[in-house]
C-alpha positions in Angstrom: -79.6 26.0 -5.1 -77.5 25.1 -2.2 -76.3 21.8 -3.7 -75.4 23.6 -7.0 -73.2 26.0 -5.1 -71.3 23.2 -3.4 -70.7 21.7 -6.8 -69.5 25.0 -8.3 -67.1 25.8 -5.4 -64.7 22.9 -6.1 -64.6 23.8 -9.7 -63.7 27.4 -8.8 -61.0 26.3 -6.4 -59.5 24.1 -9.1 -59.6 26.9 -11.6 -58.0 29.3 -9.1 -55.3 26.7 -8.2 -54.5 26.1 -11.9 -54.3 29.8 -12.5 -52.0 30.2 -9.5 -49.8 27.3 -10.8 -49.7 28.9 -14.2 -48.7 32.3 -12.8 -46.0 30.5 -10.6 -44.7 28.6 -13.6 -44.6 31.8 -15.8 -42.9 33.8 -13.1 -40.2 31.2 -12.3 -39.6 30.5 -16.0 -39.2 34.2 -16.8 -36.7 34.6 -13.9 -34.8 31.6 -15.2 -34.7 32.8 -18.8 -33.5 36.2 -17.6 -30.8 34.6 -15.5 -29.5 32.6 -18.4 -28.8 35.8 -20.3 -26.4 37.0 -17.6 -22.7 36.2 -17.3 -21.8 33.7 -14.6 -20.2 35.2 -11.5 -18.5 33.2 -8.7 -17.5 34.4 -5.2 -14.0 34.2 -4.0 -13.5 30.9 -2.0 -12.0 31.1 1.5 -8.6 29.7 2.1 -8.6 26.6 4.4 -5.6 24.5 4.9 -5.6 20.7 5.0 -2.6 20.8 7.4 -3.5 20.4 11.0 -6.6 22.5 11.1 -8.5 20.5 13.7 -8.4 23.4 16.1 -10.3 25.6 13.6 -12.7 23.0 12.2 -15.9 24.8 13.5 -14.7 28.1 12.1 -13.7 26.5 8.8 -17.1 24.8 8.5 -18.8 28.1 9.0 -16.7 29.7 6.3 -17.4 26.8 3.9 -21.2 27.0 4.6 -21.1 30.7 4.0 -19.2 30.3 0.7 -21.7 27.6 -0.5 -24.6 29.9 0.2 -22.9 32.7 -1.9 -21.9 30.2 -4.6 -25.5 29.0 -5.0 -26.9 32.5 -5.5 -29.0 33.2 -7.5 -29.2 29.9 -9.4 -30.4 27.7 -6.5 -33.2 30.1 -5.5 -34.5 30.1 -9.1 -34.0 26.4 -9.5 -36.0 25.8 -6.3 -38.8 28.0 -7.6 -38.9 26.1 -10.9 -39.1 22.7 -9.2 -41.7 24.0 -6.7 -43.9 25.3 -9.6 -43.5 21.9 -11.4 -44.5 20.1 -8.2 -47.6 22.2 -7.7 -48.6 21.8 -11.3 -48.2 18.0 -11.0 -50.4 18.0 -7.9 -53.1 20.0 -9.6 -53.1 18.4 -13.0 -51.3 15.1 -12.6 -48.8 16.2 -15.3 -45.4 17.9 -15.2 -45.1 21.0 -17.4 -41.7 19.9 -18.7 -41.0 16.2 -18.4 -37.3 16.7 -19.3 -36.6 19.5 -16.9 -34.7 21.2 -19.7 -35.0 24.7 -18.2 -34.1 23.5 -14.7 -31.0 21.7 -16.0 -29.9 24.8 -17.9 -30.1 26.8 -14.6 -28.3 24.0 -12.8 -25.7 23.8 -15.5 -24.7 27.4 -14.7 -23.7 26.1 -11.2 -21.7 23.3 -12.9 -19.9 25.9 -15.1 -19.4 28.1 -12.1 -17.7 25.2 -10.2 -15.6 24.3 -13.2 -14.5 27.9 -13.5 -13.4 28.0 -9.9 -11.4 24.8 -10.2 -9.6 26.2 -13.3 -8.9 29.5 -11.6 -7.7 28.2 -8.2 -6.3 24.8 -9.1 -2.7 25.8 -8.1 -3.9 26.9 -4.6 -4.6 23.8 -2.5 -6.0 26.0 0.4 -9.0 26.7 -1.9 -9.8 23.0 -2.5 -12.0 22.4 0.6 -14.4 25.2 -0.1 -14.6 24.7 -3.9 -14.9 20.9 -3.7 -17.7 21.2 -1.1 -19.8 23.5 -3.3 -18.9 21.5 -6.5 -19.9 18.1 -5.0 -23.2 19.5 -3.8 -23.9 20.8 -7.3 -22.8 17.5 -8.9 -25.2 15.6 -6.6 -28.1 17.9 -7.6 -27.4 17.5 -11.3 -27.2 13.7 -11.0 -30.5 13.6 -9.1 -32.2 15.7 -11.8 -30.5 14.3 -14.9 -29.6 10.8 -13.8 -25.9 11.4 -14.1 -23.3 14.1 -14.4 -22.4 12.9 -17.9 -20.0 15.1 -19.9 -20.7 17.9 -17.4 -19.3 16.0 -14.5 -17.0 17.9 -12.1 -15.6 14.7 -10.5 -12.7 14.1 -12.9 -11.3 17.7 -12.4 -11.7 17.4 -8.6 -10.0 14.0 -8.6 -7.0 15.3 -10.6 -6.7 18.3 -8.3 -6.9 16.2 -5.2 -4.2 13.9 -6.6 -1.9 16.9 -7.3 -2.3 18.2 -3.8 -1.4 14.7 -2.4 1.7 14.6 -4.6 2.8 18.1 -3.4 2.3 17.1 0.2 4.2 13.9 -0.3 7.1 15.7 -1.9 7.3 18.0 1.1 7.2 15.0 3.5 10.0 13.2 1.6 12.3 16.2 1.0 11.5 18.6 3.8 10.6 16.1 6.5 7.2 17.8 6.9 5.7 15.2 9.2 2.6 17.3 9.7 1.7 16.4 6.1 1.1 12.7 7.0 -2.5 12.8 8.0 -3.5 15.5 5.4 -2.0 13.2 2.7 -4.2 10.4 3.9 -7.2 12.6 3.9 -6.7 14.0 0.4 -5.7 10.6 -0.9 -9.0 9.1 0.3 -10.8 12.1 -1.3 -9.1 11.5 -4.6 -10.1 7.8 -4.5 -13.7 8.7 -3.7 -13.7 11.0 -6.7 -12.5 8.3 -9.0 -8.7 8.6 -9.1 -6.7 5.3 -8.9 -4.7 5.8 -5.7 -3.8 2.2 -4.9 -0.2 2.3 -6.1 0.2 5.8 -4.6 -0.9 4.6 -1.1 0.7 1.1 -1.1 4.1 2.1 -2.7 4.8 5.9 -2.8 3.3 6.9 0.5 4.7 3.8 2.3 8.2 4.6 1.0 7.9 8.1 2.1 7.1 7.0 5.6 10.2 5.0 6.3 12.0 5.6 9.6 14.5 3.9 11.8 15.3 4.1 15.5 18.8 4.5 16.8 19.9 4.4 20.4 23.2 4.9 22.3 23.6 3.8 25.9 26.7 5.1 27.7 27.0 3.6 31.2 29.5 3.7 34.0 29.3 1.3 36.9 31.4 3.6 39.1 32.5 7.2 39.4 36.2 6.6 40.2 36.7 2.9 39.4 34.3 0.7 37.5 33.3 -0.6 34.1 32.4 1.8 31.3 30.3 0.7 28.4 29.0 2.1 25.2 26.2 0.2 23.4 24.4 1.2 20.2 21.5 -0.3 18.3 19.1 0.5 15.5 16.0 -0.9 13.8 14.0 0.0 10.7 10.3 0.6 11.4 7.3 -0.8 9.6 4.6 1.9 9.3 1.3 0.2 8.6 -1.1 1.9 6.3 -3.9 -0.4 7.2 -5.8 2.1 9.3 -6.7 5.8 8.8 -4.9 6.7 12.0 -1.2 6.4 11.4 0.2 6.8 14.9 2.0 3.6 15.8 4.7 1.5 14.1 7.4 -0.9 15.2 10.5 -2.7 14.1 13.1 -5.4 14.9 16.8 -4.5 15.0 20.2 -5.4 16.4 22.2 -4.0 19.3 26.0 -4.2 19.7 28.7 -3.1 22.1 30.9 -0.3 20.7 33.4 -0.1 23.5 34.3 -1.4 27.0 36.9 -0.2 29.5 37.8 0.0 33.1 38.1 3.5 34.5 41.5 4.4 36.1 42.8 0.8 35.9 46.4 0.8 37.1 48.3 -2.0 35.5 47.0 -5.0 33.7 44.0 -5.0 31.4 40.4 -5.9 31.2 38.8 -7.6 28.2 35.1 -8.0 27.4 35.1 -11.5 26.0 31.8 -11.3 24.2 32.0 -7.7 23.0 31.4 -8.9 19.4 28.2 -10.6 20.4 25.0 -8.8 19.2 21.5 -9.0 20.5 18.0 -8.5 19.1 16.2 -5.3 20.1 12.5 -4.4 19.6 11.2 -0.8 19.2 7.7 0.5 19.2 6.7 4.1 18.4 3.3 5.4 19.3 1.3 8.6 19.6 3.1 9.8 16.4 0.4 12.3 15.4 2.2 15.5 14.4 -1.1 17.4 13.9 -2.2 16.9 17.5 0.9 16.5 19.6 4.5 17.9 19.7 5.7 14.7 21.4 5.5 11.0 20.9 6.7 7.8 22.6 9.5 5.4 21.8 9.5 2.0 23.5 12.3 -0.5 23.6 12.5 -4.0 25.1 16.1 -4.1 26.3 19.4 -2.1 26.5 22.1 -4.7 26.3 23.2 -8.4 26.4 21.7 -10.9 28.8 25.2 -11.0 30.3 28.7 -9.6 29.7 31.7 -11.7 30.2 34.7 -9.7 31.4 38.2 -11.1 32.0 40.5 -9.0 34.2 44.2 -9.8 33.6 46.5 -8.4 36.4 49.9 -7.0 35.5 51.6 -9.4 37.9 52.1 -12.7 36.2 51.6 -14.7 39.4 48.1 -13.5 39.8 45.7 -15.5 37.6 43.1 -13.8 35.4 39.6 -13.4 36.8 36.4 -13.6 34.8 33.2 -12.0 36.0 29.8 -12.2 34.3 26.5 -10.3 34.6 24.0 -8.2 32.8 25.7 -4.9 33.7 24.3 -2.7 31.0 20.8 -4.2 31.0 20.6 -4.3 34.8 22.1 -0.9 35.4 20.1 0.9 32.7 16.9 -0.8 33.7 17.5 0.1 37.4 18.1 3.7 36.3 14.9 3.9 34.3 12.7 1.6 36.3 9.9 4.2 36.3 9.8 4.0 32.6 8.9 0.3 32.5 5.5 -0.6 31.1 5.0 -4.3 30.9 7.9 -5.8 29.0 8.9 -2.4 27.4 10.5 0.8 28.5 8.7 4.0 27.5 10.5 7.3 26.6 8.6 10.4 25.5 10.5 12.5 23.0 10.0 15.9 21.3 8.9 16.0 17.7 11.3 17.9 15.4 9.1 18.7 12.4 11.1 19.6 9.4 14.2 17.8 10.6 15.6 14.5 9.3 15.9 13.5 13.0 12.2 13.5 13.9 13.5 12.9 17.5 16.9 13.3 19.1 16.8 13.2 22.9 19.2 12.2 25.6 18.0 10.8 29.0 20.4 10.8 31.9 20.3 9.1 35.2 22.8 9.0 38.1 22.4 6.8 41.2 24.3 4.8 43.7 24.9 2.0 41.2 25.6 3.6 37.8 25.6 6.8 35.7 23.7 6.4 32.4 23.3 8.6 29.3 20.7 7.1 26.9 20.2 8.8 23.6 17.2 8.0 21.3 16.7 9.1 17.7 13.9 8.6 15.2 15.4 9.1 11.8 13.4 9.7 8.6 14.8 7.4 5.8 12.5 7.8 2.8 
């Protein structure tokens, strides 16, 4: 009697398990079919800017997660119930109730349609992209896991096109309005568009690179004396090469030419003074770093020199019996270097400038120094030349 009871109990447990599975399947399928009769409703996505939002990332992530939870209701809850019932049935019987997951895919397709509807509605508002794309990509991934691919229902082409439009808009603002705070957002949305399937190679290697052209200009006005002395004005410029090889665009450099604009002797009475090699030019090297408009309102300009290795000056007295005298020396280089010796870092001289977002002159700052040897007025400009 006892042994028969032990044999009957497993059969009863299996019967109860099967009955439970059947009830679970029936309940979840009924809920799914009822849902499929209803119109699709989507929540309003939060507005989150691509532009310099690193200070609000935690807050933005919370908004996105909350939106995704709302977006997934009630479809995901019913989908999970269907999949759970299918799993329990498989464990009990070794067979899935629906090998094709047709009902599950119909429920999941509602989420795909919901994502597509949101893209269509908000495509002109780039601040809605982050929330919508996060929910849409999660839905696409679920659909691919269940169906094998997104197929004709795939959301990726629409998202890719939207991302490319945002990149183009930000690029236009960068080129025309000198909106430097768009640089890193452009890179981010460009990478996103590439990930989604858009061909962005030409965009990155040509259009973006052309939009990120700059040059450095400098002017060095120096007096070697307050009442009597040599006065020089030297200028120089160099186009900068901004590398797109890394995701962090913050440093670039360039080679240029410096030249002497004018030379004179202050309060010279009689005679004249001539700078013999005033037409001679010299190479000059610039480096810009910490150019990250989203995180800093300043950046650095480095230069390797200020003037010629030596100026040759011939002083010709008014009296004909006094012979001309020629003096040589690196007055501009030596005097300016002496005045800004605290700025020297290795072989370069570092100057920190303010970022002028929205201005063609991304920087325009004058540094002055006055000491026992010279008075110096050094102006540095970073000019946007797309």
